[in-house]
C-alpha positions as CSV (number, residue, x, y, z in Angstrom):
1,M,15.6,-43.8,45.0
2,T,17.4,-40.6,45.8
3,P,16.6,-38.0,48.5
4,D,15.4,-35.7,45.8
5,N,13.0,-38.4,44.5
6,V,11.6,-38.9,48.0
7,A,11.0,-35.2,48.4
8,E,9.4,-35.0,44.9
9,T,7.2,-38.0,45.6
10,A,6.1,-36.6,49.0
11,G,5.1,-33.5,47.1
12,G,2.9,-35.5,44.8
13,N,5.1,-35.9,41.8
14,L,5.9,-39.6,41.2
15,P,9.0,-40.4,39.3
16,P,8.4,-42.8,36.4
17,V,9.4,-45.9,38.3
18,L,6.9,-45.2,41.1
19,K,4.2,-44.2,38.6
20,G,4.7,-47.6,37.1
21,L,4.3,-49.2,40.5
22,A,1.1,-47.3,41.0
23,L,-0.2,-48.6,37.6
24,R,0.8,-52.2,38.5
25,A,-1.2,-51.9,41.7
26,E,-4.3,-52.1,39.6
27,N,-3.5,-55.8,39.0
28,V,-4.2,-56.5,42.7
29,G,-7.3,-54.4,43.1
30,W,-6.1,-50.9,43.9
31,T,-7.0,-47.9,41.9
32,V,-4.1,-45.8,40.5
33,E,-5.2,-43.0,42.8
34,E,-5.2,-45.1,45.9
35,A,-1.7,-46.4,45.0
36,E,-0.4,-42.9,44.3
37,V,-1.7,-41.6,47.7
38,A,-0.2,-44.5,49.5
39,I,3.2,-44.0,47.8
40,N,3.1,-40.3,48.6
41,E,2.3,-41.0,52.2
42,L,5.1,-43.5,52.5
43,A,7.5,-40.9,51.0
44,Q,6.3,-38.3,53.5
45,N,6.7,-40.7,56.4
46,L,10.3,-41.4,55.2
47,L,11.0,-37.7,55.0
48,D,9.6,-37.2,58.5
49,E,11.8,-40.1,59.8
50,M,14.9,-38.7,58.1
51,S,14.3,-35.3,59.7
52,L,14.4,-36.8,63.1
53,M,17.9,-38.2,62.6
């Protein structure tokens, strides 16, 4: 994952590999929407942490 992908993901646009991950989350009981929100939040948290460095 590149910094551009992190920023894109934090903005709500999942790259194909992360979209696939969100779809796979359905196999363990998550909805795609829940997984996408969680992935977006993780990316935002990563950006926040990177900005503190």
